[in-house]
NUBAMAR-18767 format. One line per field, with one value per residue: residue number from 0; residue in three letters; x, y, z of N, C-alpha, C in turn. Coordinates in Angstrom, 2 decimals, decimal comma. Atoms other than C-alpha are relative to their C-alpha. Layout:
// NUBAMAR-18767
n NUM:...;
res ALA:...;
n_xx X:...;
n_yy Y:...;
n_zz Z:...;
ca_xx X:...;
ca_yy Y:...;
ca_zz Z:...;
c_xx X:...;
c_yy Y:...;
c_zz Z:...;
END
This chain:
// NUBAMAR-18767
n 0:1:2:3:4:5:6:7:8:9:10:11:12:13:14:15:16:17:18:19:20:21:22:23:24:25:26:27:28:29:30:31:32:33:34:35:36:37:38:39:40:41:42:43:44:45:46:47:48:49:50:51:52:53:54:55:56:57:58:59:60:61:62:63:64:65:66:67:68:69:70:71:72:73:74:75:76:77:78:79:80:81:82:83:84:85:86:87:88:89:90:91:92:93:94:95:96:97:98:99:100:101:102:103:104:105:106:107:108:109:110:111:112:113:114:115:116:117:118:119:120:121:122:123:124:125:126:127:128:129:130:131:132;
res MET:SER:GLN:GLU:THR:LEU:GLU:SER:VAL:LYS:ARG:LEU:MET:ALA:ALA:VAL:HIS:ARG:ARG:GLU:VAL:ASP:ALA:PHE:ALA:GLU:LEU:SER:THR:PRO:ASP:LEU:GLU:TRP:PHE:PRO:VAL:PHE:ALA:ALA:ARG:VAL:GLU:GLY:ASP:PRO:TYR:ILE:GLY:ARG:GLU:GLY:ILE:ALA:THR:PHE:LEU:ARG:GLU:VAL:ASP:GLU:THR:TRP:GLU:GLU:PHE:ARG:PRO:LEU:PRO:GLU:GLU:TYR:ARG:ASP:LEU:GLY:GLU:ARG:ILE:LEU:ALA:LEU:GLY:ARG:LEU:ILE:THR:ARG:GLY:ARG:GLY:SER:GLY:VAL:PRO:VAL:GLU:SER:PRO:TRP:GLY:ALA:VAL:TYR:ASP:LEU:ARG:GLU:GLY:LYS:VAL:SER:ARG:ILE:ARG:THR:PHE:LEU:ASP:HIS:ALA:GLU:ALA:LEU:ARG:ALA:ALA:GLY:LEU:GLU:ARG;
n_xx 0,62:-0,05:1,23:-0,10:0,37:1,45:0,64:-0,15:1,01:1,29:0,07:0,19:1,42:0,75:-0,20:0,89:1,37:0,12:-0,46:-1,15:-1,09:-1,30:-0,20:-0,22:-1,31:-1,03:-0,09:-0,35:-1,22:0,30:0,32:1,10:0,88:1,28:0,89:1,34:0,75:0,83:-0,88:-0,72:0,92:0,31:-1,16:-1,13:-1,20:0,06:-0,17:-1,40:-0,44:0,93:0,94:0,94:0,88:0,95:0,89:0,94:0,95:0,92:0,91:0,91:1,01:0,85:0,78:0,67:0,49:-0,66:-1,01:-0,74:-0,57:-0,05:-0,80:0,42:-1,05:-1,31:-0,94:-1,42:-0,67:-1,36:-0,05:1,31:1,13:1,27:1,19:1,25:1,16:1,10:0,06:1,34:0,09:1,31:-0,21:0,37:1,18:1,10:0,31:0,13:-1,08:-0,56:-1,01:-0,72:-1,28:-1,09:-1,32:-1,11:-1,37:-0,87:-1,43:-0,72:-1,42:-0,54:1,04:1,07:0,74:-0,53:0,96:1,29:0,88:1,26:0,80:1,36:0,13:-1,03:-0,87:-0,91:-0,98:-0,87:-0,90:-0,94:-0,94:-0,76:0,61:1,18:1,11;
n_yy 0,21:-1,20:-0,29:0,77:1,38:0,01:-0,17:1,27:0,92:-0,49:0,35:1,45:0,25:-0,44:1,05:1,10:-0,39:0,02:1,32:-0,23:0,87:-0,62:-1,12:0,61:0,65:-1,04:-0,56:1,08:0,75:1,18:1,14:-0,39:1,01:-0,64:0,86:-0,59:0,57:1,14:1,10:0,50:0,79:1,24:0,79:-0,32:-0,31:-1,35:-0,21:-0,42:-0,75:-0,49:1,08:0,08:-1,17:0,25:1,09:-0,47:-0,96:0,77:0,71:-1,00:-0,31:1,17:0,24:-1,18:-1,05:-1,19:0,31:-1,24:-0,36:-1,46:-0,48:-1,31:-0,48:0,61:-0,24:0,15:0,94:0,15:0,84:0,63:-0,91:0,59:-0,68:0,45:-0,54:0,95:0,75:0,04:1,09:0,48:1,30:0,09:0,86:-0,37:-1,42:-0,52:-0,91:0,18:-0,97:0,55:-0,64:0,52:-0,54:0,59:-0,31:-0,01:-0,01:-0,68:0,26:-0,90:-0,87:0,75:0,91:1,36:0,94:-0,58:0,88:-0,70:0,51:-0,51:-0,45:-1,01:0,45:1,00:-0,74:-0,69:1,00:0,42:-1,12:-0,16:-1,08:0,32:-0,84;
n_zz 1,30:0,81:0,72:1,24:-0,30:-0,23:1,30:0,71:-0,53:0,49:1,42:0,05:-0,28:1,18:1,00:-0,38:0,34:1,46:0,43:0,87:-0,45:0,26:-0,92:-1,30:0,02:-0,01:-1,35:-0,94:0,33:0,83:-0,86:-0,88:-0,61:-0,27:-0,78:-0,09:-1,11:0,39:0,43:-1,18:-0,80:0,69:0,37:-0,84:0,77:0,59:1,43:0,13:1,16:1,01:0,33:-1,12:0,08:1,09:-0,41:-1,02:0,57:0,85:-0,91:-0,56:1,01:0,19:-1,21:-0,53:0,90:-0,53:-1,01:-0,18:-1,30:-0,10:-1,12:-0,49:-0,91:0,18:-1,11:0,31:-0,91:0,50:1,20:0,08:-0,02:-0,40:0,51:-0,60:0,69:0,14:1,25:0,59:0,96:0,44:0,61:1,41:0,14:-0,89:0,06:-1,37:-0,39:-1,34:-0,41:-1,14:-0,32:0,82:-0,32:0,76:-0,41:1,18:-0,31:1,07:0,21:1,02:0,50:0,66:-0,87:0,12:-0,60:-0,40:-0,77:-0,23:-1,12:-0,11:-1,38:-0,27:-1,10:0,55:0,81:-0,94:-0,58:1,03:0,19:-1,24:-0,77:-0,82:0,49;
ca_xx -13,81:-13,11:-15,96:-14,73:-15,09:-18,60:-19,54:-18,19:-20,47:-23,42:-22,60:-22,37:-25,88:-27,15:-25,64:-27,56:-30,81:-30,13:-28,79:-25,58:-23,03:-20,13:-20,62:-20,82:-17,70:-15,71:-16,37:-15,43:-12,33:-12,08:-12,34:-15,36:-17,29:-20,98:-23,21:-26,75:-29,21:-31,52:-28,76:-26,89:-30,00:-30,48:-27,02:-24,46:-21,89:-20,95:-21,21:-17,65:-16,36:-17,98:-19,55:-21,11:-22,48:-24,09:-25,52:-27,02:-28,59:-30,05:-31,50:-32,97:-34,74:-36,05:-37,42:-38,48:-40,64:-39,16:-35,99:-34,61:-32,26:-32,50:-29,59:-30,64:-27,62:-23,93:-21,30:-17,55:-15,71:-12,33:-11,81:-15,49:-18,75:-22,00:-25,25:-28,61:-31,97:-34,78:-35,44:-38,47:-39,45:-42,37:-42,51:-42,59:-45,13:-47,20:-47,01:-46,97:-45,01:-42,72:-40,74:-38,07:-35,19:-31,98:-28,31:-25,04:-21,40:-19,01:-15,37:-12,91:-9,51:-7,55:-10,65:-12,83:-15,47:-14,02:-16,82:-20,50:-22,64:-26,34:-28,89:-32,63:-32,02:-30,21:-28,90:-27,40:-25,72:-24,35:-22,93:-21,34:-19,70:-18,38:-20,80:-23,46:-25,63;
ca_yy -197,63:-195,18:-193,47:-195,24:-198,66:-197,87:-196,67:-199,93:-201,93:-199,73:-200,26:-204,01:-203,96:-201,99:-204,68:-207,33:-205,41:-205,14:-208,73:-207,45:-210,22:-208,33:-205,21:-207,38:-209,33:-206,11:-205,06:-208,42:-210,59:-213,52:-215,95:-214,25:-216,46:-215,55:-217,10:-215,91:-216,51:-218,84:-220,89:-221,18:-222,53:-225,24:-226,31:-224,50:-224,14:-220,66:-219,43:-218,86:-216,19:-214,89:-218,27:-218,39:-214,86:-215,80:-219,03:-217,34:-214,48:-216,96:-219,02:-215,87:-215,03:-218,59:-218,59:-215,02:-212,58:-209,88:-210,09:-206,84:-206,59:-202,98:-201,86:-198,90:-198,58:-199,22:-199,62:-199,23:-202,19:-201,62:-204,46:-205,32:-203,51:-204,36:-203,48:-203,68:-203,24:-205,35:-207,88:-207,58:-210,74:-212,10:-215,77:-216,55:-219,34:-218,05:-214,31:-213,91:-210,84:-211,16:-208,50:-209,52:-207,98:-208,42:-207,98:-208,56:-208,69:-207,77:-208,73:-206,67:-207,39:-204,78:-202,62:-205,38:-207,59:-211,03:-212,59:-211,85:-213,42:-212,52:-213,01:-212,62:-211,41:-208,21:-209,75:-212,66:-210,26:-208,22:-211,35:-212,44:-209,01:-209,36:-206,81:-206,90:-204,05;
ca_zz -50,66:-53,39:-55,16:-58,31:-56,67:-55,45:-58,93:-60,36:-58,06:-59,05:-62,74:-62,09:-60,59:-63,59:-65,85:-63,88:-64,39:-68,14:-68,34:-69,97:-69,54:-71,14:-69,01:-65,88:-66,87:-67,44:-63,83:-62,29:-62,17:-64,64:-61,71:-60,11:-57,68:-57,53:-54,88:-55,74:-52,94:-54,86:-56,47:-53,17:-51,48:-54,11:-55,26:-53,12:-55,92:-57,14:-60,69:-61,92:-64,30:-67,47:-68,28:-64,81:-65,21:-68,54:-67,09:-64,04:-66,02:-68,52:-65,64:-64,10:-67,37:-67,66:-64,11:-63,39:-65,33:-63,11:-61,02:-59,64:-56,67:-55,49:-53,29:-51,13:-48,83:-49,34:-46,62:-47,06:-45,56:-47,19:-49,66:-49,36:-50,05:-48,31:-50,06:-48,32:-49,98:-51,33:-54,06:-56,33:-58,20:-60,19:-61,08:-64,80:-64,44:-61,54:-62,12:-58,34:-57,21:-54,21:-52,38:-49,89:-47,95:-49,92:-49,15:-50,97:-50,00:-52,82:-52,30:-54,33:-55,80:-57,72:-58,11:-59,54:-57,95:-57,24:-55,17:-54,62:-51,92:-51,73:-48,95:-48,34:-44,80:-43,82:-40,59:-42,51:-44,97:-42,07:-40,43:-43,71:-43,95:-40,38:-38,89:-36,22:-37,56;
c_xx 0,10:-1,35:-0,03:-0,42:-1,50:-0,75:0,09:-1,05:-1,39:-0,17:-0,21:-1,47:-0,87:0,13:-0,87:-1,42:-0,23:0,38:1,16:1,23:1,35:0,30:0,28:1,42:1,14:0,25:0,41:1,28:-0,38:-0,40:-1,09:-0,74:-1,28:-0,91:-1,37:-0,84:-0,81:0,85:0,70:-0,91:-0,24:1,25:1,23:1,28:-0,12:-0,01:1,38:0,21:-1,11:-1,05:-1,05:-0,98:-1,08:-1,01:-1,03:-1,05:-1,00:-1,02:-1,01:-1,12:-0,95:-0,98:-0,89:-0,45:0,64:0,96:0,88:0,49:0,18:0,80:-0,44:1,04:1,28:0,87:1,42:0,64:1,43:0,03:-1,32:-1,05:-1,23:-1,12:-1,22:-1,15:-1,10:0,07:-1,45:0,02:-1,45:0,26:-0,48:-1,27:-1,20:-0,44:-0,12:1,17:0,44:1,02:0,62:1,17:1,09:1,29:1,06:1,31:0,85:1,44:0,73:1,45:0,44:-1,09:-1,14:-0,66:0,50:-0,93:-1,24:-0,77:-1,28:-0,86:-1,40:-0,30:1,13:0,96:1,01:1,09:0,99:1,00:1,07:1,07:0,85:-0,52:-1,16:-1,23:0,47;
c_yy 1,31:0,19:-0,81:-1,45:-0,12:0,14:-1,27:-1,01:0,42:-0,32:-1,51:-0,34:0,43:-1,04:-1,21:0,32:-0,06:-1,35:0,11:-0,74:0,68:1,15:-0,52:-0,56:1,03:0,55:-1,04:-0,69:-1,23:-1,22:0,33:-1,23:0,72:-1,02:0,67:-0,75:-1,23:-1,18:-0,62:-0,89:-1,38:-0,86:0,26:0,37:1,40:-0,06:0,64:0,75:0,42:-1,05:-0,14:1,16:-0,25:-1,07:0,50:0,94:-0,69:-0,74:0,96:0,29:-1,17:-0,18:1,17:0,94:1,33:-0,44:1,22:0,15:1,52:0,43:1,41:0,64:-0,76:0,33:-0,34:-0,91:-0,26:-0,76:-0,73:1,09:-0,80:0,84:-0,61:0,65:-1,03:-0,66:-0,06:-1,11:-0,25:-1,30:-0,05:-0,83:0,49:1,45:0,64:0,92:-0,27:1,10:-0,52:0,91:-0,67:0,66:-0,69:0,46:-0,18:0,07:0,55:-0,43:0,87:0,82:-0,69:-0,95:-1,42:-1,06:0,78:-1,07:0,78:-0,74:0,60:0,46:0,99:-0,45:-1,02:0,66:0,75:-0,96:-0,44:1,06:0,24:1,12:-0,52:0,74:0,96;
c_zz -0,76:-0,68:-1,30:0,23:0,23:-1,32:-0,84:0,46:-0,47:-1,49:-0,17:0,25:-1,18:-1,12:0,30:-0,44:-1,51:-0,60:-0,99:0,52:-0,18:0,96:1,41:0,07:0,04:1,41:1,04:-0,47:-0,84:0,82:1,02:0,52:0,41:0,66:0,10:1,03:-0,42:-0,41:1,20:0,85:-0,63:-0,19:0,87:-0,74:-0,59:-1,52:-0,15:-1,31:-0,95:-0,35:1,11:0,01:-1,05:0,40:1,01:-0,60:-0,93:0,88:0,64:-1,00:-0,25:1,15:0,39:-1,13:0,40:1,10:0,14:1,44:0,02:1,23:0,38:0,91:-0,29:1,20:-0,46:1,04:-0,47:-1,31:-0,23:0,03:0,40:-0,59:0,68:-0,75:-0,03:-1,38:-0,44:-1,04:-0,39:-0,75:-1,44:-0,17:0,78:-0,15:1,37:0,32:1,44:0,24:1,29:0,35:-0,84:0,47:-0,83:0,59:-1,25:0,49:-1,22:-0,05:-1,17:-0,68:-0,72:0,99:-0,25:0,60:0,39:0,75:0,27:1,02:-0,04:1,42:0,29:1,09:-0,49:-0,86:0,90:0,64:-1,00:-0,26:1,26:0,89:0,82:-0,51:-1,04;
END
């Protein structure tokens, strides 16, 4: 993993926090497949491309008062980056805060993110990345 690639993933996460669709889209491939943990649990279908990014971020804002994935550790896996950290959320209707383990696997193609899979369990994220620990 080049430092540039890692910085791209960090900028992508910053775009998620700011809900900046264009900045996110610039750092990902046009055919990006995004499997957010909550959406994957309900529907199973990925969000695809720029339209999918916009849809997911809009749904996040409709559902959550606060939604912040916080990567704390990154691992170089060649054409893949594993991020482990925590997810901070607060329900829009309930106002109840929740903190959970969080992990993401970012697949890369030509220096851009082509697929993102997120998890609420570090062990599950490690398995998805092909690692034990």
